[in-house]
C-alpha positions as CSV (number, residue, x, y, z in Angstrom):
1,M,87.2,111.6,92.6
2,I,90.6,110.5,94.2
3,L,93.8,112.5,93.4
4,V,97.1,110.8,94.8
5,V,99.4,113.6,95.6
6,N,102.9,113.2,97.1
7,G,101.9,109.7,97.8
8,V,98.7,110.6,99.7
9,E,95.0,109.9,98.6
10,H,92.8,112.6,98.7
11,E,89.2,112.0,98.0
12,L,87.4,115.3,96.6
13,D,84.2,116.4,95.4
14,L,85.2,118.7,92.7
15,D,83.4,120.6,89.8
16,P,84.7,119.0,86.7
17,R,85.8,122.3,85.4
18,T,88.4,122.7,88.4
19,T,91.8,122.8,87.4
20,L,94.5,120.7,89.1
21,L,96.1,123.8,90.2
22,D,92.7,125.0,91.9
23,A,92.3,121.6,93.3
24,L,95.8,121.3,94.9
25,R,95.7,124.9,96.4
26,E,92.0,125.6,97.7
27,H,90.7,121.8,98.2
28,I,94.0,120.0,99.3
29,G,95.7,123.1,100.8
30,L,99.0,122.6,99.2
31,T,99.9,126.2,98.3
32,G,103.5,125.7,96.8
33,A,102.3,125.8,93.2
34,K,101.5,129.1,92.5
35,K,98.9,130.9,90.2
36,G,100.8,133.5,88.0
37,C,99.4,133.9,84.6
38,D,96.6,131.0,84.8
39,H,97.3,130.6,81.0
40,G,100.3,128.2,81.2
41,Q,102.8,130.9,80.1
42,C,104.9,131.5,83.3
43,G,105.4,128.1,84.8
44,A,104.8,129.2,88.5
45,C,102.2,126.3,88.7
46,T,104.5,123.7,87.5
47,V,104.1,120.2,89.2
48,L,105.1,116.7,88.1
49,L,102.4,114.2,86.6
50,D,103.9,110.7,86.9
51,G,107.5,112.5,86.7
52,R,106.7,114.8,83.7
53,R,106.4,118.6,84.3
54,V,103.2,120.2,83.8
55,N,101.3,123.6,84.0
56,S,98.7,122.6,86.4
57,C,96.5,125.5,85.5
58,L,95.9,124.1,82.1
59,I,95.0,120.7,83.4
60,L,91.5,119.5,84.6
61,A,91.9,117.8,88.0
62,V,89.2,115.1,87.2
63,T,91.7,113.9,84.4
64,Q,94.3,112.9,86.8
65,Q,92.5,110.4,88.9
66,G,95.1,107.7,89.6
67,T,98.2,109.6,88.1
68,P,100.9,110.2,90.8
69,I,101.1,113.9,91.2
70,T,104.1,115.4,92.7
71,T,104.1,119.1,94.1
72,I,107.1,120.9,95.6
73,E,105.7,119.8,99.0
74,G,106.8,116.3,97.8
75,I,110.2,116.7,96.4
76,D,113.4,116.3,98.2
77,H,116.2,116.8,95.5
78,P,119.6,118.2,95.3
79,V,118.0,121.1,93.1
80,Q,116.5,122.7,96.2
81,R,120.1,122.9,98.2
82,G,121.5,124.2,94.7
83,F,118.8,127.0,94.5
84,L,119.9,128.1,98.2
85,E,123.5,127.7,97.8
86,H,123.5,129.6,94.7
87,D,120.9,132.2,95.5
88,G,118.7,130.8,92.6
89,F,115.9,132.8,93.7
90,Q,115.0,136.5,94.9
91,C,111.2,136.9,95.9
92,G,110.6,133.2,95.8
93,Y,107.2,133.2,94.0
94,C,108.5,131.3,91.0
95,T,110.9,129.1,92.9
96,P,108.4,126.1,93.6
97,G,107.6,125.8,89.8
98,Q,111.2,126.5,88.8
99,I,112.4,123.4,91.1
100,C,109.7,121.2,90.0
101,S,110.5,121.9,86.3
102,A,114.4,121.4,86.8
103,V,113.6,118.2,88.7
104,G,111.7,116.8,85.7
105,M,114.2,118.5,83.3
106,L,116.8,116.5,84.8
107,D,114.8,113.3,84.5
108,E,114.2,114.2,80.8
109,V,117.9,114.7,80.3
110,A,118.8,111.2,82.2
111,Q,116.2,109.5,79.8
112,G,118.0,111.1,76.9
113,W,115.3,113.5,75.6
114,P,116.7,116.1,73.1
115,S,115.9,119.8,73.3
116,A,116.1,122.5,70.7
117,V,120.0,123.0,71.4
118,T,120.8,119.3,71.8
119,D,123.5,118.8,69.5
120,G,123.4,115.0,69.5
121,G,124.6,114.2,73.0
122,G,128.2,113.9,74.1
123,D,129.7,115.0,77.6
124,D,128.3,118.4,77.8
125,L,124.7,117.7,77.6
126,L,124.0,120.2,80.2
127,S,125.7,123.3,78.9
128,D,124.5,126.7,80.1
129,A,122.5,127.1,76.9
130,E,121.0,123.6,77.3
131,V,119.7,124.3,80.8
132,R,118.4,127.8,79.7
133,E,116.6,126.3,76.6
134,R,115.1,123.4,78.9
135,M,114.1,125.7,81.6
136,S,112.5,128.5,79.3
137,G,108.9,127.7,80.1
138,N,109.5,128.9,83.6
139,L,109.7,132.8,83.9
140,C,111.2,134.6,86.8
141,R,110.3,138.2,87.0
142,C,113.3,138.9,89.4
143,G,115.7,137.9,86.9
144,A,117.6,135.2,89.1
145,Y,118.3,133.0,86.1
146,A,121.8,133.8,86.2
147,N,122.2,131.8,89.6
148,M,119.5,129.1,88.6
149,V,121.7,127.6,85.8
150,P,124.5,126.7,88.1
151,A,122.1,125.5,91.0
152,I,120.7,123.1,88.4
153,K,124.1,122.0,86.8
154,E,125.4,121.5,90.2
155,A,122.6,119.2,91.1
156,A,122.9,117.3,87.9
157,A,126.3,116.5,88.7
158,Q,125.5,114.9,92.1
């Protein structure tokens, strides 16, 4: 099978039960996405599939042949600078998933996707509550959320 990761084709011989996360980490050598809970609950394994954020621990690699996959190693986005400038991380374990999720989330906002707290649009589409809701699938055990929100909002303004 062939996976296209960060614009590079990788020909792999995988067991059909191999998750995308395990393919990335163990067969391609991209260790940015982390195995946190292995149940899709923490978001540490978040990557982008054709621009949409997903938990790679829940997806079989074989189902993603031909789909562009972007990992933290393939991202160059203002969110990364925001996380550095606002201390949006502590231990760093969840940071790759947080950044991938933030990049995907900002694209969702740009496309006009609503969230549970969206009040129909307006100038304040990315209020603090909106960012927290949209990022709620990514957990940080260190509690760096207070710094992640301004980092993401600053990136969105650029």
